C-alpha positions as CSV (number, residue, x, y, z in Angstrom):
1,M,-58.6,27.7,1.9
2,E,-54.9,27.5,2.8
3,S,-52.8,29.9,0.7
4,V,-50.0,28.5,-1.5
5,S,-46.6,30.2,-1.1
6,I,-44.7,31.5,-4.1
7,A,-42.0,28.9,-3.4
8,E,-44.5,26.1,-3.9
9,T,-45.3,27.2,-7.4
10,V,-41.7,26.5,-8.5
11,P,-41.2,22.8,-9.5
12,M,-39.1,20.9,-6.9
13,E,-36.7,19.8,-9.6
14,L,-35.8,23.5,-10.2
15,W,-35.5,24.2,-6.5
16,E,-33.1,21.2,-6.2
17,R,-30.9,22.7,-8.9
18,I,-31.0,26.2,-7.3
19,I,-30.0,24.8,-3.9
20,Y,-27.3,22.6,-5.5
21,Y,-25.7,25.5,-7.4
22,A,-25.9,27.7,-4.3
23,N,-23.7,25.2,-2.5
24,A,-21.6,23.8,-5.3
25,R,-19.4,26.7,-5.9
26,E,-15.6,26.6,-6.0
27,E,-15.3,29.0,-3.1
28,A,-17.8,26.8,-1.1
29,F,-16.0,23.6,-1.8
30,L,-14.2,23.0,1.5
31,G,-16.1,22.0,4.6
32,P,-19.9,21.6,5.2
33,P,-22.3,23.1,2.7
34,R,-22.7,26.8,3.7
35,D,-26.1,27.8,2.5
36,I,-28.4,24.8,3.3
37,V,-29.4,26.3,6.7
38,N,-30.2,29.7,5.2
39,I,-32.4,28.3,2.5
40,C,-34.2,26.2,5.1
41,L,-35.2,29.5,6.8
42,V,-36.9,30.9,3.7
43,C,-40.2,29.1,4.3
44,R,-41.7,25.9,5.6
45,F,-42.1,24.5,2.2
46,L,-38.4,24.7,1.4
47,N,-37.5,23.5,4.9
48,S,-39.5,20.4,4.4
49,A,-38.6,20.0,0.7
50,I,-34.8,19.8,1.3
51,N,-35.0,17.8,4.5
52,F,-32.3,15.2,4.5
53,G,-34.6,12.3,4.8
54,D,-36.9,13.4,2.0
55,N,-34.4,14.5,-0.6
56,P,-31.4,12.1,-0.8
57,S,-30.7,13.0,-4.4
58,L,-29.7,16.5,-3.4
59,Y,-27.3,15.3,-0.8
60,A,-25.9,12.6,-3.1
61,R,-25.1,15.4,-5.7
62,L,-23.4,17.4,-3.0
63,F,-21.4,14.3,-2.0
64,R,-20.2,14.0,-5.6
65,F,-19.2,17.7,-5.5
66,K,-17.3,17.6,-2.3
67,F,-15.9,14.0,-2.2
68,D,-14.3,11.6,-4.5
69,Y,-16.4,8.7,-5.8
70,R,-14.4,7.2,-8.7
71,A,-12.7,4.6,-6.5
72,P,-15.8,3.3,-4.8
73,L,-17.6,3.2,-8.2
74,R,-14.7,1.2,-9.6
75,R,-14.4,-1.1,-6.6
76,F,-18.1,-1.6,-5.7
77,G,-20.1,-0.7,-8.9
78,R,-23.1,1.5,-9.5
79,D,-25.4,-0.7,-7.3
80,W,-23.6,0.4,-4.2
81,L,-23.6,4.1,-5.1
82,T,-27.3,4.8,-4.8
83,A,-28.6,8.3,-4.0
84,R,-29.5,7.1,-0.5
85,S,-26.1,5.5,0.2
86,M,-24.2,8.6,-1.0
87,A,-26.5,10.9,0.9
88,L,-25.9,8.9,4.1
89,E,-22.1,8.8,3.4
90,F,-22.2,12.6,2.9
91,K,-23.8,13.2,6.2
92,K,-21.3,10.9,7.9
93,R,-18.3,12.6,6.4
94,I,-19.5,16.1,7.2
95,I,-19.8,15.0,10.9
96,L,-16.4,13.4,10.6
97,L,-14.7,16.5,9.2
98,K,-16.0,18.5,12.2
99,Q,-14.7,15.8,14.6
100,V,-11.3,15.7,13.0
101,R,-11.1,19.5,13.2
102,R,-12.1,19.3,16.9
103,K,-9.5,16.4,17.5
104,E,-12.2,14.2,18.8
105,C,-12.2,11.0,16.7
106,S,-13.1,7.4,17.5
107,T,-11.5,4.4,15.9
108,Q,-14.4,4.2,13.5
109,D,-13.7,7.7,12.5
110,L,-10.1,6.8,11.8
111,W,-11.4,4.0,9.5
112,T,-13.4,6.6,7.6
113,C,-10.4,8.9,7.2
114,Y,-8.3,5.9,6.0
115,L,-10.9,4.8,3.5
116,M,-11.2,8.4,2.2
117,I,-7.5,8.5,1.5
118,L,-7.7,5.1,-0.2
119,E,-10.4,6.6,-2.4
120,N,-8.6,10.0,-2.9
121,D,-8.6,11.6,-6.3
122,G,-8.0,15.1,-5.0
123,R,-11.2,16.1,-3.2
124,N,-11.0,13.8,-0.1
125,E,-7.5,14.9,0.9
126,R,-8.4,18.6,0.4
127,Q,-11.4,18.2,2.8
128,L,-9.3,16.3,5.4
129,I,-6.1,18.3,5.1
130,E,-7.2,21.9,4.4
131,W,-10.6,22.1,6.2
132,A,-10.4,19.5,8.9
133,H,-6.7,20.1,9.6
134,L,-5.8,16.4,9.5
135,Y,-2.1,17.1,10.3
136,G,-2.9,18.8,13.5
137,Y,-5.2,15.9,14.5
138,L,-2.6,13.3,13.7
139,K,0.0,15.0,15.8
140,H,-2.4,15.4,18.7
141,E,-3.8,11.9,18.6
142,T,-0.4,10.3,18.2
143,C,1.0,12.2,21.2
144,V,-2.0,11.2,23.3
145,R,-1.7,7.5,22.5
146,Y,2.1,7.5,22.9
147,E,1.9,9.0,26.4
148,A,-0.9,6.7,27.5
149,T,0.0,4.1,30.1
150,L,0.8,0.6,29.0
151,D,-2.4,-0.7,30.5
152,S,-4.5,1.9,28.7
153,T,-6.8,0.7,25.9
154,I,-5.4,3.5,23.6
155,N,-1.7,2.8,24.3
156,W,0.5,3.4,21.2
157,F,2.1,-0.1,21.4
158,K,-1.0,-2.0,22.4
159,D,-3.9,-0.7,20.4
160,T,-2.7,-2.2,17.1
161,E,-5.8,-1.3,15.1
162,A,-5.9,2.5,15.8
163,T,-2.1,2.8,15.8
164,S,-2.0,1.2,12.4
165,L,-4.7,3.5,11.0
166,L,-2.9,6.6,12.4
167,L,0.4,5.5,10.8
168,W,-1.1,4.8,7.4
169,L,-2.7,8.3,7.5
170,W,0.8,9.7,8.4
171,W,2.2,7.9,5.4
172,M,-0.4,8.5,2.7
173,S,-1.3,12.1,3.4
174,F,2.3,13.5,3.5
175,S,4.2,14.1,0.3
176,R,8.0,14.5,0.2
177,D,7.6,18.3,0.0
178,D,5.4,18.2,3.1
179,V,8.0,16.3,5.0
180,R,10.7,18.8,3.9
181,I,8.9,21.6,5.7
182,E,7.8,19.6,8.6
183,N,8.6,20.8,12.1
184,S,11.9,19.3,13.0
185,H,10.7,18.4,16.5
186,V,7.8,16.5,15.1
187,R,10.0,14.7,12.6
188,D,12.6,13.7,15.2
189,S,10.0,12.6,17.6
190,L,8.5,10.3,14.9
191,I,11.8,8.9,14.0
192,Y,13.5,8.4,17.3
193,H,10.6,7.8,19.7
194,L,7.3,6.9,18.1
195,L,8.6,4.6,15.3
196,H,12.0,3.3,16.4
197,N,10.6,0.8,18.9
198,L,8.0,-0.4,16.4
199,I,10.7,-1.1,13.9
200,V,13.2,-2.9,16.1
201,A,10.4,-5.1,17.5
202,S,8.3,-5.3,14.3
203,F,7.9,-9.1,14.7
204,R,5.5,-8.2,17.6
205,Y,3.0,-6.8,15.1
206,P,1.2,-8.2,12.1
207,N,3.4,-8.5,9.0
208,V,1.2,-10.4,6.6
209,Y,-2.5,-10.4,5.8
210,G,-3.0,-14.2,5.6
211,P,-1.2,-17.0,7.4
212,E,2.2,-17.7,6.1
213,S,1.7,-21.5,6.3
214,H,-0.4,-21.8,3.1
215,F,0.3,-20.7,-0.4
216,K,-3.2,-21.5,-1.4
217,I,-6.3,-20.5,0.5
218,P,-5.9,-22.2,3.8
219,P,-8.5,-24.6,5.3
220,A,-9.9,-23.8,8.7
221,G,-7.9,-24.9,11.8
222,C,-4.6,-25.8,10.4
223,T,-2.7,-22.5,9.9
224,W,0.3,-20.8,11.5
225,S,2.2,-17.6,11.1
226,S,5.4,-16.2,12.7
227,T,3.6,-12.9,13.5
228,P,0.3,-12.0,15.2
229,P,-2.9,-12.1,13.1
230,T,-4.2,-9.0,11.5
231,P,-7.0,-7.3,13.6
232,V,-10.4,-7.3,11.9
233,A,-12.8,-4.4,12.2
234,R,-16.5,-3.9,11.5
235,V,-16.8,-0.8,9.3
236,N,-19.7,1.3,8.0
237,H,-19.1,2.6,4.5
238,F,-21.7,3.9,2.1
239,S,-24.5,2.8,4.5
240,K,-23.3,-0.8,4.5
241,E,-21.5,-2.7,7.2
242,F,-18.7,-5.2,6.5
243,D,-15.4,-6.5,7.9
244,L,-12.0,-5.2,6.9
245,A,-8.5,-6.4,7.7
246,T,-6.5,-3.7,9.4
247,P,-3.6,-2.5,7.2
248,L,-0.2,-3.7,8.4
249,L,1.3,-1.5,11.2
250,S,4.9,-2.6,10.6
251,V,4.8,-1.6,6.9
252,A,3.5,1.9,7.5
253,S,5.9,2.6,10.4
254,F,8.9,1.6,8.2
255,L,7.8,3.7,5.3
256,I,7.2,6.8,7.4
257,W,10.6,6.3,9.2
258,T,12.4,5.9,5.8
259,L,10.9,9.0,4.2
260,R,11.9,11.2,7.1
261,L,15.4,9.8,7.3
262,E,15.8,10.5,3.6
263,T,14.8,14.1,4.2
264,I,17.3,14.5,6.9
265,R,20.1,13.1,4.6
266,E,19.1,15.7,1.9
267,N,20.2,18.5,4.3
268,I,23.5,16.9,5.4
269,D,26.6,17.2,3.3
270,F,28.1,13.7,2.7
271,D,31.5,13.3,4.3
272,L,33.6,12.4,1.3
273,G,36.7,12.0,3.5
274,A,35.1,8.9,5.0
275,I,35.2,7.1,1.7
276,S,38.3,8.7,0.2
277,S,40.3,5.4,0.5
278,L,37.8,3.7,-1.8
279,P,38.3,3.5,-5.6
280,L,36.6,6.4,-7.4
281,D,34.4,4.2,-9.7
282,R,34.3,0.7,-11.1
283,D,37.0,1.4,-13.8
284,D,39.3,2.6,-11.0
285,A,38.5,-0.4,-8.9
286,M,39.3,-2.8,-11.8
287,A,42.5,-1.0,-12.6
288,R,43.6,-1.3,-8.9
289,R,42.2,-4.8,-8.6
290,I,40.1,-3.8,-5.6
291,Q,36.8,-5.6,-4.9
292,G,33.7,-4.1,-3.1
293,P,32.0,-0.7,-3.2
294,T,33.5,2.4,-4.9
295,Q,32.9,6.0,-4.0
296,T,30.3,6.2,-6.7
297,D,28.5,3.2,-5.3
298,V,28.4,4.6,-1.8
299,L,27.2,8.0,-3.0
300,R,24.4,6.4,-5.1
301,F,23.3,4.4,-2.1
302,H,23.3,7.5,0.1
303,Q,21.1,9.4,-2.5
304,N,18.7,6.5,-3.0
305,Q,15.1,7.4,-2.2
306,I,11.9,5.4,-2.1
307,R,8.7,6.4,-3.9
308,A,6.9,8.9,-1.7
309,P,3.1,9.7,-1.8
310,T,2.1,12.6,-3.9
311,H,-1.0,14.9,-3.7
312,C,-3.6,14.7,-6.4
313,S,-4.5,17.7,-8.6
314,L,-8.0,18.9,-7.9
315,V,-10.5,19.2,-10.8
316,L,-13.8,20.4,-9.5
317,C,-17.0,19.7,-11.4
318,T,-20.0,21.7,-10.5
319,F,-22.4,20.3,-13.0
320,F,-25.7,19.1,-11.7
321,E,-25.2,15.7,-13.4
322,E,-21.8,14.2,-14.0
323,E,-21.2,11.9,-17.0
324,I,-19.4,9.2,-15.0
325,L,-22.5,8.1,-13.2
326,T,-24.8,8.0,-16.2
327,Q,-25.4,4.8,-18.2
328,E,-25.1,6.6,-21.5
329,C,-21.4,7.3,-21.3
330,E,-19.9,3.9,-20.5
331,Q,-16.7,4.3,-22.5
332,S,-16.0,7.8,-21.1
333,A,-16.8,6.6,-17.6
334,E,-14.4,3.6,-18.0
335,R,-11.6,5.9,-19.1
336,L,-12.1,8.2,-16.2
337,L,-12.2,5.3,-13.7
338,L,-9.0,3.7,-15.0
339,S,-7.1,7.0,-15.1
340,S,-8.0,8.2,-11.6
341,D,-5.1,8.6,-9.1
342,S,-6.8,6.4,-6.5
343,R,-5.9,3.4,-8.6
344,R,-2.5,3.4,-6.8
345,Y,-4.3,2.2,-3.7
346,D,-6.6,-0.4,-5.3
347,Q,-4.4,-3.3,-4.1
348,D,-4.3,-1.9,-0.6
349,W,-8.1,-1.8,-0.6
350,Y,-8.6,-5.3,-2.0
351,R,-6.2,-6.7,0.6
352,S,-8.3,-5.2,3.4
353,W,-11.5,-6.1,1.7
354,T,-10.7,-9.8,1.0
355,C,-8.2,-10.8,3.7
356,F,-10.2,-10.2,6.8
357,D,-11.0,-13.9,6.5
358,S,-8.8,-16.0,4.2
359,L,-11.5,-18.7,4.1
360,S,-13.8,-16.3,2.2
361,I,-11.4,-15.6,-0.6
362,T,-12.3,-17.1,-4.0
363,P,-9.5,-18.5,-6.1
364,S,-10.4,-16.1,-9.0
365,N,-9.6,-13.0,-6.9
366,H,-6.5,-11.5,-8.4
367,N,-7.1,-7.9,-7.5
368,A,-4.5,-7.8,-4.8
369,Y,-1.6,-8.0,-7.2
370,V,-1.0,-6.5,-10.7
371,P,0.8,-9.0,-13.0
372,G,4.1,-7.6,-14.1
373,A,4.5,-5.3,-11.2
374,L,7.8,-6.9,-10.0
375,L,9.5,-6.7,-13.3
376,G,12.6,-4.5,-13.5
377,D,15.5,-3.1,-11.5
378,W,14.9,-2.5,-7.8
379,E,17.1,-0.6,-5.3
380,G,16.6,0.0,-1.6
381,F,18.0,-1.2,1.7
382,F,17.4,-3.4,4.6
383,V,17.9,-2.8,8.3
384,Q,19.0,-5.1,11.1
385,T,19.7,-4.9,14.8
386,S,22.5,-6.9,16.5
387,L,21.7,-10.5,17.0
388,E,22.1,-10.1,20.7
389,D,19.5,-7.2,20.8
390,H,17.1,-9.2,18.7
391,I,17.3,-12.3,20.8
392,A,16.7,-10.2,24.0
393,L,13.6,-8.7,22.3
394,V,12.3,-12.1,21.3
395,D,12.9,-13.8,24.6
396,D,11.0,-11.1,26.6
397,P,7.8,-9.9,24.8
398,N,7.7,-6.9,27.1
399,H,11.4,-6.0,26.9
400,M,12.3,-2.6,25.4
401,P,15.7,-1.2,26.7
402,L,15.8,2.4,27.9
403,D,18.7,3.1,25.5
404,P,17.7,3.0,21.8
405,I,18.6,-0.2,20.0
406,S,20.9,0.6,17.0
407,L,19.6,0.0,13.5
408,Y,22.1,-0.7,10.6
409,R,21.2,0.0,7.0
410,H,22.6,-2.2,4.1
411,P,22.2,-1.8,0.4
412,L,19.7,-4.0,-1.5
413,Y,19.7,-4.3,-5.2
414,F,18.0,-6.9,-7.6
415,T,16.6,-7.3,-11.0
416,L,13.5,-9.5,-11.3
417,K,11.5,-11.3,-14.0
418,E,8.0,-12.8,-13.7
419,H,6.9,-16.1,-15.1
420,H,3.1,-16.8,-15.4
421,C,1.1,-20.0,-15.4
422,F,-2.2,-19.7,-17.2
423,H,-5.3,-22.0,-17.2
424,P,-5.6,-24.9,-18.1
425,E,-2.0,-25.4,-17.0
426,V,-1.9,-26.5,-13.3
427,P,0.8,-24.7,-11.4
428,I,3.5,-26.6,-9.5
429,G,2.9,-27.4,-5.8
430,P,4.5,-25.3,-3.1
431,G,7.9,-26.7,-2.2
432,T,9.1,-27.0,1.4
433,D,12.4,-25.6,0.6
434,L,11.2,-22.8,-1.8
435,R,13.1,-24.2,-4.8
436,V,11.6,-23.0,-8.1
437,E,11.2,-25.7,-10.6
438,V,9.0,-25.9,-13.7
439,F,9.3,-29.7,-13.4
440,D,7.2,-30.6,-10.4
441,P,9.0,-33.5,-8.7
442,V,5.9,-34.2,-6.5
443,A,3.4,-34.6,-9.3
444,Q,6.1,-35.7,-11.9
445,R,4.9,-33.3,-14.5
446,N,6.1,-30.4,-16.5
447,V,4.4,-27.0,-16.2
448,R,4.7,-24.2,-18.7
449,Y,5.3,-20.7,-17.3
450,Q,5.3,-17.8,-19.7
451,T,7.8,-15.0,-19.0
452,F,6.3,-11.5,-18.8
453,L,7.8,-9.2,-21.3
454,P,6.1,-5.7,-21.3
455,G,5.7,-3.3,-24.1
456,G,4.9,-5.8,-27.0
457,L,1.8,-7.0,-28.7
458,E,-0.3,-9.4,-26.7
459,G,0.0,-13.0,-28.1
460,T,3.4,-12.4,-29.8
461,K,5.5,-15.4,-29.0
462,E,9.2,-15.2,-28.2
463,R,11.6,-18.1,-27.6
464,L,13.1,-17.9,-24.1
465,Q,16.4,-19.4,-23.2
466,S,16.6,-21.9,-20.4
467,E,18.0,-20.5,-17.2
468,K,19.8,-22.3,-14.4
469,V,19.3,-21.9,-10.6
470,P,21.9,-23.6,-8.4
471,G,20.5,-26.9,-7.1
472,T,17.4,-26.9,-9.4
473,S,16.5,-27.3,-13.0
474,R,14.2,-24.8,-14.7
475,K,13.2,-25.0,-18.3
476,L,11.0,-22.0,-19.3
477,G,9.1,-22.6,-22.5
478,N,7.7,-20.3,-25.1
479,G,6.6,-17.0,-23.5
480,Y,4.0,-14.4,-24.5
481,N,5.0,-10.8,-24.9
482,Y,2.0,-8.9,-23.6
483,T,1.3,-5.4,-22.4
484,N,0.9,-4.4,-18.7
485,S,-2.8,-4.0,-19.1
486,F,-4.3,-7.5,-18.6
487,S,-7.7,-8.1,-20.2
488,L,-10.1,-9.5,-17.6
489,S,-10.2,-12.9,-19.2
490,K,-6.4,-13.3,-19.1
491,N,-6.2,-12.0,-15.5
492,E,-8.8,-14.4,-14.3
493,S,-7.0,-17.3,-16.0
494,L,-3.7,-16.6,-14.3
495,N,-2.9,-19.5,-11.9
496,D,0.5,-18.7,-10.6
497,I,3.4,-16.3,-10.7
498,L,7.0,-17.4,-10.3
499,V,9.7,-14.8,-9.8
500,T,13.4,-15.1,-10.7
501,G,16.2,-12.5,-10.4
502,K,19.7,-11.6,-9.6
503,T,21.9,-8.6,-8.7
504,S,23.4,-6.9,-11.8
505,E,27.1,-7.2,-12.5
506,E,27.5,-3.5,-11.4
507,N,25.7,-3.9,-8.1
508,G,27.1,-7.3,-7.5
509,A,30.6,-6.1,-7.8
510,A,29.9,-3.5,-5.1
511,W,27.7,-5.3,-2.7
512,G,27.8,-9.0,-3.5
513,H,26.3,-11.3,-6.2
514,Y,23.0,-13.0,-5.4
515,L,20.3,-15.0,-7.1
516,F,16.6,-14.7,-6.3
517,V,13.8,-17.1,-6.8
518,G,10.3,-16.7,-5.4
519,R,6.6,-16.7,-5.8
520,V,3.5,-14.4,-5.6
521,R,0.6,-15.5,-3.5
522,L,-2.3,-14.3,-5.7
523,W,-5.1,-14.1,-3.1
524,D,-3.3,-11.4,-1.1
525,G,-0.4,-10.3,-3.2
526,F,2.1,-11.7,-0.7
527,I,5.6,-11.8,-2.3
528,V,8.3,-14.2,-1.1
529,L,11.8,-14.2,-2.5
530,L,14.7,-16.4,-1.5
531,R,18.1,-14.8,-1.9
532,T,21.1,-17.1,-2.2
533,P,24.8,-16.2,-3.0
534,R,25.6,-16.7,-6.7
535,D,28.8,-18.4,-5.6
536,P,27.7,-21.6,-3.8
537,T,31.0,-21.6,-1.9
538,R,30.0,-18.3,-0.2
539,S,27.6,-19.9,2.3
540,N,28.7,-17.3,4.9
541,L,26.6,-14.8,3.0
542,G,23.5,-16.7,4.0
543,R,20.2,-17.7,2.5
544,W,17.6,-15.1,3.3
545,L,13.9,-14.7,2.7
546,F,12.5,-11.3,1.6
547,R,8.7,-11.3,2.2
548,G,6.4,-8.4,1.7
549,Y,3.9,-6.5,-0.5
550,L,3.8,-3.7,-3.1
551,H,2.5,-0.4,-1.7
552,D,2.2,2.4,-4.2
553,G,5.4,1.5,-6.1
554,N,7.4,0.3,-3.1
555,F,8.3,-3.3,-2.3
556,V,8.3,-3.3,1.5
557,G,8.3,-6.1,4.1
558,H,10.6,-8.2,6.2
559,W,13.7,-10.3,5.6
560,R,14.7,-13.3,7.7
561,E,17.3,-16.0,7.9
562,T,16.3,-19.5,6.9
563,S,18.1,-21.6,9.5
564,T,15.2,-21.1,12.0
565,S,12.0,-23.0,11.8
566,P,9.5,-21.1,9.5
567,N,6.9,-20.8,12.2
568,L,9.3,-19.2,14.7
569,T,10.4,-15.5,14.7
570,G,14.0,-16.1,13.7
571,Y,16.6,-13.4,13.1
572,R,14.9,-10.7,11.0
573,G,14.4,-7.1,10.1
574,E,12.7,-4.8,7.6
575,F,13.4,-3.8,4.0
576,V,12.1,-1.5,1.3
577,A,12.9,-1.1,-2.4
578,H,11.5,0.9,-5.3
579,N,11.7,0.3,-9.0
580,R,14.6,2.3,-10.4
581,D,13.0,2.7,-13.8
582,G,10.0,4.4,-12.1
583,R,7.6,1.8,-13.5
584,N,4.0,2.3,-12.4
585,C,2.9,-0.7,-10.4
586,M,-0.8,-0.1,-10.6
């Protein structure tokens, strides 16, 4: 008769707890589990009992200890996060961490890193940054790809998918404090070599998730866009395979470039002598009857900074069971999911998740944009090259001069309002000239749009005054004053968002008075604003489109003039602005 080891007399449930707590210690948080191998050597029974294939619940619990799961739970639901799927994801990520540490990653590994940061609530970034040394990998991989020949499959300017993922990791994993202590050689290389050419020729890379030609979900075979289509990748995540749209390369490159230029400006004393001839402030300018910017305006623009990523605080939970995954604690779980830091990247996730194929998007999908996110005062800047340089780049797709093309920064200020159309109202049709009218001249009907007013009680009605836009008529009816937190039913009933705005009197006096009208494309959160001079006689100021997305509190994208056909590149550049009031755009 075969003898039974002492280990076999202990219930497996108890062994699982012992093994879990042996590895779920604060000092053992970073990196692969330390004591699994040692426990396997105790006896054959334990070796077999904690085998990965036979005990997925153990490795699922270790996954919850070492990695963040609130974002996938919020985005996918409990059905996705089974013990087996989390165990498989745990194994994949442990292998990934070792490969990042060895600086040997594939494009699929880059996707896993990117998705981990999109799901980060403090644990994922600690594993990637502190144990796997993500910064060192990014510097190494970026250098390798930049130095690759033009015909190489990994060339920095040709491999849009991998370059984009690398850039988004550069952006999302560096806080402003990280950039302040960054090696100056690395910082300068990023600004003046790796990113500069991507920015001056950004039209060569995807700028929008879905085709620009359609406001609504486009039918097959009749679309166009002025930029290349977004690459689509097949990704394995939590043991499931699905397609994702690659995040926009041009957006990430501009955000990284901007953050590092702002850091350089922090360490340079502004030359007050260069603006000494300007009025001191607005009162001085009025007294001297001088128009244009004052010294105060210039200094404010010089000190303006976008919203930079921040690291999450880490709260480790070593309990064998966590409340958030149990059915008995629904309310507590909901609060934890909604308060997690990873919510700032929910819109980025949903754009990749739904926009790999615009034909698959359902009209009820409004997760790519949070209603009310554009409301408030925005300040930032736009950049442009000379018209001659831009034309040369457009005419020759492979042209990039040896001498760097100059980029010029210009102030950008505006205050915006949102006007929402709810079911059963049918929104106005998309106009060919982007004029915003509540009276739809095509359908010969009036449509009610309710102006978003945050901070009040939902359902409280407030009379809104009619507003005038040059060349249009726009009568906005009764509006609802509701909070930023949309109920599911109200969010699903939202049909359309119109946007109106202007420069404030203060900013207009300094940099020019403009009016803004535009719209939000709900299925991917694409924002289009038309900027026109407030004075119709100042046509020399131009009618420009500002088109882009919200990314973690920054409105970033591309401007372009409107005299060129929409499906052509046209004269264009990039812009970024942040909400001056610091409103949370989640």
